[in-house]
PAKEPA-911472 format. One record per residue (C-alpha): residue number from 0; residue in three letters; y, x, z negated. Coordinates in nm, 2 decimals. Layout:
   k   r     py     px     pz
 NUM ALA      Y      X      Z
...
end
This chain:
   k   r     py     px     pz
   0 MET   8.31   7.85 -10.58
   1 LYS   8.25   7.51 -10.41
   2 VAL   8.15   7.36 -10.75
   3 VAL   8.45   7.51 -10.93
   4 TRP   8.69   7.38 -10.66
   5 GLY   8.53   7.04 -10.69
   6 LYS   8.58   7.01 -11.07
   7 ALA   8.80   7.26 -11.25
   8 PRO   8.82   7.35 -11.52
   9 ILE   8.45   7.38 -11.55
  10 THR   8.20   7.56 -11.78
  11 ALA   7.89   7.76 -11.69
  12 ARG   7.68   7.47 -11.83
  13 GLU   7.86   7.22 -11.61
  14 VAL   7.82   7.44 -11.30
  15 CYS   7.45   7.47 -11.38
  16 ASP   7.41   7.10 -11.42
  17 ARG   7.60   7.03 -11.09
  18 LEU   7.39   7.28 -10.88
  19 THR   7.10   7.09 -10.74
  20 GLY   6.86   7.20 -10.47
  21 SER   6.52   7.32 -10.40
  22 ARG   6.52   7.59 -10.67
  23 GLU   6.62   7.60 -11.03
  24 ARG   6.90   7.83 -11.13
  25 ALA   6.90   8.01 -11.46
  26 TYR   7.19   7.94 -11.68
  27 THR   7.24   8.32 -11.75
  28 THR   7.26   8.38 -11.37
  29 ILE   7.54   8.12 -11.35
  30 MET   7.72   8.28 -11.64
  31 THR   7.69   8.62 -11.49
  32 THR   7.81   8.50 -11.15
  33 LEU   8.11   8.32 -11.30
  34 ASP   8.20   8.64 -11.50
  35 ARG   8.18   8.85 -11.19
  36 LEU   8.40   8.61 -11.00
  37 HIS   8.65   8.63 -11.29
  38 ARG   8.65   9.01 -11.29
  39 LYS   8.72   9.00 -10.92
  40 GLY   9.02   8.78 -10.98
  41 LEU   8.88   8.47 -10.81
  42 LEU   8.85   8.27 -11.13
  43 ALA   9.07   8.24 -11.43
  44 ARG   8.91   8.16 -11.76
  45 GLU   9.00   8.01 -12.10
  46 LYS   8.80   7.99 -12.41
  47 THR   8.72   7.63 -12.50
  48 GLY   8.51   7.62 -12.82
  49 LEU   8.22   7.85 -12.77
  50 ALA   8.23   7.84 -12.39
  51 TRP   8.46   7.97 -12.12
  52 SER   8.62   7.72 -11.89
  53 TYR   8.68   7.85 -11.53
  54 THR   8.95   7.76 -11.29
  55 PRO   9.00   7.90 -10.94
  56 THR   9.29   8.13 -10.89
  57 LEU   9.34   8.01 -10.53
  58 ASP   9.27   7.68 -10.37
  59 ARG   9.00   7.68 -10.11
  60 LYS   9.24   7.70  -9.81
  61 ALA   9.43   8.00  -9.96
  62 HIS   9.10   8.17 -10.04
  63 GLU   8.97   8.13  -9.69
  64 LYS   9.29   8.26  -9.54
  65 ALA   9.28   8.56  -9.78
  66 LEU   8.92   8.64  -9.67
  67 ALA   9.01   8.60  -9.30
  68 ASP   9.32   8.82  -9.34
  69 ARG   9.12   9.10  -9.51
  70 LEU   8.84   9.08  -9.25
  71 ALA   9.08   9.08  -8.95
  72 THR   9.27   9.37  -9.10
  73 ARG   8.95   9.57  -9.14
  74 ILE   8.83   9.49  -8.79
  75 LEU   9.16   9.58  -8.62
  76 ALA   9.20   9.90  -8.83
  77 SER   8.84  10.01  -8.75
  78 HIS   8.82   9.90  -8.39
  79 GLY   9.18   9.86  -8.25
  80 ASP   9.18   9.72  -7.90
  81 ALA   8.81   9.64  -7.91
  82 GLY   8.88   9.42  -8.21
  83 LEU   9.15   9.24  -8.03
  84 VAL   8.92   9.19  -7.73
  85 ALA   8.65   9.05  -7.96
  86 PHE   8.89   8.79  -8.10
  87 VAL   8.99   8.67  -7.75
  88 GLU   8.63   8.67  -7.63
  89 ALA   8.52   8.48  -7.94
  90 ALA   8.74   8.19  -7.84
  91 THR   8.48   7.94  -7.73
  92 ASP   8.70   7.72  -7.51
  93 ALA   9.04   7.69  -7.34
  94 SER   9.19   7.50  -7.63
  95 MET   9.11   7.78  -7.87
  96 LEU   9.27   8.03  -7.64
  97 GLU   9.58   7.81  -7.62
  98 ARG   9.59   7.79  -8.00
  99 LEU   9.57   8.17  -8.02
 100 ALA   9.86   8.20  -7.77
 101 THR  10.06   7.94  -7.97
 102 LEU  10.00   8.14  -8.29
 103 ILE  10.11   8.46  -8.12
 104 ARG  10.43   8.30  -7.99
 105 ARG  10.51   8.16  -8.34
 106 HIS  10.44   8.50  -8.50
 107 ARG  10.68   8.67  -8.25
 108 LYS  10.95   8.41  -8.32
 109 SER  10.93   8.46  -8.69
 110 GLY  10.99   8.83  -8.65
 111 GLY  10.62   8.93  -8.70
 112 ARG  10.59   8.80  -9.06
end
């Protein structure tokens, strides 16, 4: 997703060319991964010649918020008060706790939306 966010629209070949690192990645693996991300709704695609061009359906910030929302919902649904306590205890310093308190106040003012 980082590569697609960095240069969209992008083809599988372009993703493959941009991925550098200690190990070689197979073009077919990149194609399969992009197709799976498309089927999950994370990427839109359009045929350009013989190849598909991929574009993210959400920008990075919106994607991260959606992931965090789903995770928080699952934690709170599964663990209730223990989940709430975990969020508070995960705050690593006083400024993070104050930010959490500010977000709670803002949420209450907006009517819980």
